N, C-alpha and C positions, 0 to 999 in steps of 0.2 A: 575348656582353654586353655587347659595346662592336662593332656594328657599324660599319663604314665605317672605322674607326682608321688611324690612319695607323702602317705596321708596318714600313719600310726607308726607311733614307737611303742616297741612290747620292751621294758631295758632291765624284764627277769627270767622271759622266757619261759617255754612249759615247764610245768614242776609236777612232778605226784611223790605218793609215799605208799606203800604195801599194795602196788598192784597186784593184782591174783590173777581175777577174769578178764585182763585186760591188757592194753600197753601204752605206753604215750602218745604213738605214732597216731592209733585207731582214735583214742582221744580228742587230738588234734583234729582229723578227719572229724570225727563227731561234732566238735565246735564249728567246723567251718561247714558243714554241712546241714548244721539244726538238726542234727539226728537224735532228738532228745531219748528216743528208746534206750538207743546204745550210750548213751550217757547214763542211764539207770542202771543199766547192767553193771555198769562197771563199777567194782569195789573199792573199797582205799577212797584215798584224800588226792586228790588231784585241784590246779586253778591252770587258767589253759585261755590263752587268748589264737586268734585266725580273722583273715581276712577273706571276704569272697567280694572280689568289685567293690564299693564303695561301702558295705557292710562290715563292721567291727564285730565280732560275735565272741563274748566271754564267757566262759564261766564256771564256777568253783564250786570246793563243801568246805565242810565247815574248820575244816584242818588247815587251808593255806590258804589267806591272803589276798584280793585280788584288787586292786584299787586303781581309777581312773581318771584324769583329766583332759577337760576339752581346751583346747589354745585355737586360738582365731590367727589364722598366716595366710596369705595371699591367696591362697588358694580355697577356700572357707575352712572347715575346722579340722584341727590337728590331733588327730586322740596317741594321750601318751600312756601306758600304762605300766604300775612298778607293784610293792605291795609296801610301800608307804608313804606319807606324805612330803616327808622332805627330800624321798628320791626324787620324784616330782618336781616338787621345786627345784635341789638342784639342773634339774635335764633346764626348766624356763630358763636357771641363770646361765645355764652352758649357749644357751639358744639368745640371751638377753632378752627374752621376754618374762621376767619376773613380775615384770609390772599388772600383768594379767590375772597373777597367782593370788588366790586364796585358800590355805585348808580349808575352807567350808564349800570351796567350789565344788573341791576333787566327790568323786560319789566311790562307795565300795561298792561292788558285787557284790549281789543277798547270797547266801550260799542257797544251792540244791534250784539255784536258774542260771538259765544260758537270758546272757543280756546283749540286746541287739541295737546297734549307735547308727544309724544314715547318716553314714557324712557329706551332707549333703545339704545347703544351703543355711541360711541364717537368721533368724538364732539358733542358737544351740538346736542341736535334735531334742528328741525326749527319747529318754529307752524303752525297750520294748523288754518286758522279762514276761521267760516261758520259763514253767516248774519244770523239771526235767526227777524230782523223787516226789512221792505220796504216799506217806506209811499207808500198813496195812489199818480197817478198822480192827477196832476193839470186837475181842473176842468174849463175847459173855460167859462162853463155857470154860473158857479158860483158869487154869489153878493156878495160884500164885506158883507154887512149885513149876507146873510146866513154863510162866514163862520165865522164871529165872533159870531154869534149862535150860530155854531157846536165846535167851540174853546170854547169858556164859556163853554156849557155844560158841556163838556169833566173837563174844571180845576174845574168845582164843584161836578165832578163827583168824583175826584181823590180827592180833601178836604174833601168827607165826607166819605171816605176812611181812610183819612189818621186821622181824627179829631174821626172815631168813634172806634178807638184803643186807643185814650186820654180818662183818667178819668173823670167823668162824672165832671164841676164845679174846674176841671184842668187848672191853668192864661196861656192866650198864648201870646207871645209877636210877633210883626210882627215886621221888618226893614222897614221902614216905610221914602219915599223921595217924597210922594208928585205927584210923576212919575206915566208915565200910568199903568207898570207894580206891584209896592206897592198899586196904591188905586184898582184897580182889584183885588187886591189876597185879601184886606181888602172887599170889598163888597160882595166877592164870599165867604169865609169865613161865614159872617156875616151869608149868607143866611143860606150857609151847617149848621150851628153852629142850625138855627134855626128850619131850616130841622128835624136834628137831637132831637127838642123839649128842645135845652138845651141856654143857653142864651146866645145871641151876644155879650153882655158885658166881657164876658169873654177874646176874644181879645183884646190887646189895644198896640196899634202902639206908637214906638218909634224913635226917629230922631237923628242923631248923628250931635252936632254942634261944632263944631274946632274952629268957630271964624271965620268969611267974609265968610262962603259957601252961598247959594242959598239956598240950599233942605230945613231950619228952616221955613224958610217966606214961600215957595211953599208949605211944607205941611201943620203948619197953617190953610192958606190960605183955602187947598184942602181942610181942615176938616170942616174948618168952612163953608161950601160952602154944607158939609154934615151933617149938623148939629153935628154929632161927636167927636167936640171938649173935652169932656171928659175920652173919650179913647184916648189921644193921650198928649203924652210930648217929650218933646226937651233937650236932652241930653248934658249937657254942660263940660266933662273932665277939670278937673285943667289941667293932662299935652295934650296940644294942639298938640305935634309932634308927626308922625304917626311911629311906631318902623318898619321900613321897614327890617331889621337885623332880627327881629323878626318874621314877616313875611312868611322871605323867611324859618327860620326856622320849622316852624308849615306847611305851606303847598308843603314845598318841590320841589320847584320850584325856575324859575329867568324868567319867562316871565315876565317886568317891568308890566304891567297892571293887571296882575294878582296880582299881588305883593303887588299893591298902593290898590286893592278893599279888599284884607287880611289883610292888617294893620288898612283900612277905621273899617272894619268889625269885628276885634279885636277887636278896640277901642269903637266899641257902644256896641258889647254882653258884654265887660268888662263892662262897664257902669248902662248893662242894669241888670249883675250879680248881681254890688253895688248896686240898690235900691228896687229891685226884685230879692233876692236868692232862692226865691222859685220856681222860671221860670223854667220848664226845655223844654219846648215847642215850639219853633219856625220857625214862617212861612217866606219867602220871592218872592218875581217874578225874580228870577233866570233864563233863559230860554226865557223868551219872544221876546228880541233882537232875538236870533237867532232864533225864531220862523217863523220871522216876517224878519229877516234879515237884523234889523234896526239896523246899523253902518256904523258910515264916512268913508268911505273909502279912508279921505286920514289918517288914523288911520294905515294904510298895504301897503297891497305892490296890493293888488287884485284891480280887475276893474267891472265893474256892469257885463260886461258878463261871469266873471267867476262866481261871486254871485248869478247869476239869474238860471243859466246854471248846477247848480251843487247842486241838494238838501237841502244834509245834507251837505254842506260844511261849514255850523257854529256849527255842531251837532257835524259832527264827525274829522272833519279838508278833508282831500284831500284823503282820503283812505286807508288801511292796505296795499294797492300793490300801492302806490306814491311814488316816491324820498322822496318827506317832509315830509313822514308818519316817525314819530317817535317813537321807540321802544317802549321807555323810558318811556314818558308821551303821546302818543296817537295826536290825536288832535282834536280841536273845543272844544266845550261843554264839550265831552269824557273826554278832560286834565282839562279844567279850571273848570270844578264846584268844585273840592277843593280846590278852594277860599270860597266857600261856605261850602264841610261837615268840612273842618280842622277845621278853628275860629271856628265855632260851636262847636267842640267836645272839641275841648279846652279850653273853657269856660263853658259846661256842657251842651251843648244843642243837641236834635237831631230835626234836620233842615229839613225844607222838602217845595220843590216847586212848585207847578201843574205845573208850565209852564215847567216843565222838565221832565214830564213822555212823553209814546210813543204816548197815546193819546191824548194830544194837540200839541205833532208834525205834527202828523196825520193830522189831524185835520185845521193844519195852510197849509202842504203841499200841500191841496186839491187849495190853491191860484194858478192863475194862474199869474204870477208874471211879467213877460214879457209883458202878457197885459196889467195887474195894473197900472204895471209903467211904462212902454211905454219908456223903456231904459233909464227914468230920476232916477239921483237918489234921488234929491227931493220929488215924487210920494212914491219913495220906500218907506223912510225916516218917510211918514205920513201914510202910511199905516195901520201899526198896533196900530196908535193909531183910524184909523175910526174903523178899524175891533175891534179892543178891547171893546170898548165904547157901538157901537154895540150893539156885544153880551155880556158885564152883562147888558146892560138896558133890552134887552130882557129877560133876566133869572131870574133879581132880581127889574126891575122896576122903578132902580135907573138910572141916567142920572149921570156918571163921569166926571170929571173935566178932562179936556186931558192936558197935561203939556208938552212940546217939552224934549227930552233925552239930559238927563245929566248924565255921569258914577257917581258913586259911590263915588269915592274918591276926583272928582271933587266941587261935591254937597258940601262937607260936611266943604271945607276947603276954596276953590275957590282960589283964585290970588293966596293965602302964596303954599297953594300946588303945585299949576300949578311951581311955581320957586324953589319947590324940587323934581319938575318932574326927577326920574334913568333913565338911560339906561341898555339897556337888558346884556350890557357888565361889567358891575357895579353888575347886581342880580348874575350872575354865577359867577363870581369871589369872592359874597361872600359866597355864598353856597359851593363851592370850598373851600372855608378857611374852610366853617365851617364842610368838611369830611374830611379837613388835618391830624389833628390831630388823630384821629381815626381811619384810614387807615394805618399811619407810626407805632400806637403803637401795631397793631397785624403784623407787620413785626420786629422791634424793639425787640419784647417781645416773647423771645425763650418759657416760659413756658405758654403762651398761644396758641402757634401756635400745630397742628400737622398736619398728611400729610391725604390725601385724599389716601391713597393708604392701608393704617391702618387698618385692619382686628379687629373687636371688638374680642377678648378673649372668648366669650360664642359663638360667630358662628364660631372663628376657630378650 
């Protein structure tokens, strides 16, 4: 009825980080043509939207969020794409259709999937999900040392790719706790910088200390053991309360552990920005726990059997076809990585973790977790340290300290934080309150509303 009418709006455009085997143009072509094999071959991170006729296709990896909302306009469904809920809402406000909007009507593209939305008919079209990344099967013969070496090589390669895009001499910050993941990233990034002919001391490590936390002491001991104390600094802000409500607004989510982690991240990055305003590039070790299934089971309703028998459980949740899958948020690290991405962007950083790349995910997936853990949680939790330390030593020649796992938000403030730990019910209530006024305003102000059936005069 209305040929040639525009049917989708991409508010962020195609994005990519640390691509070495492909380029953004070829990924756009692959998304437009639904070329899953080409997407699988691309390394690094990407988030891309493309249209072919009435079909809009979207694909992303863990490191870059991609979210959409389907509005109802005179010619049918109209798809709007961004990386944030509030950006989608702002577009709807500009078009005077915010009365159609609800944050829970938005959809996150699940990591490692190509999503197809047909812009035909009513009601809203159901998306079709097509996987483009499947990790290799477990290798029963692989030793912990072999697994760790392959993992470290993948992390080193991705770090070279990311660091190669940064101007020579530009300073780089690392969120550092002295734990397994951040220590591994510190050593591997120094190796990558040296391989690129750059000064490893471009990288500086920072630890947040809100008082009473164990991370500062642990980080100092780790750097002393590595002989790198000059590259480390503990940051102690005047304000020692974590801003949980602010974190909810930044990550636009309400899972308590992610909220707490984001609040701690915002505090750390705010301090780095204060003491080193020139730094724009940030490294961390997010994803290492997911790669090696290194989460205490008492924090969840999971069993060791469900963890061991679902290779991507910690990366993608239960999967797009599962009852527990959240279309608004997805699951696993596909959902949780916003705790790294959003605070970094809010503080003016470009963040990267090698452990969230598909290369590292694939390398760790070769571990025969059931055999190596023997059904014991303690053995499973110890595996990450054994494999990562062996791998880092194999590629850098440096034996790294291995400290026990501690959540970021616990390490920065210890017992004081644990007394403040919040609930999912409270976080969700805050999230809904933050949106209540905006949603009500769209209904209460007639001048800000127009019918989705209204046909523009230029077309009518």
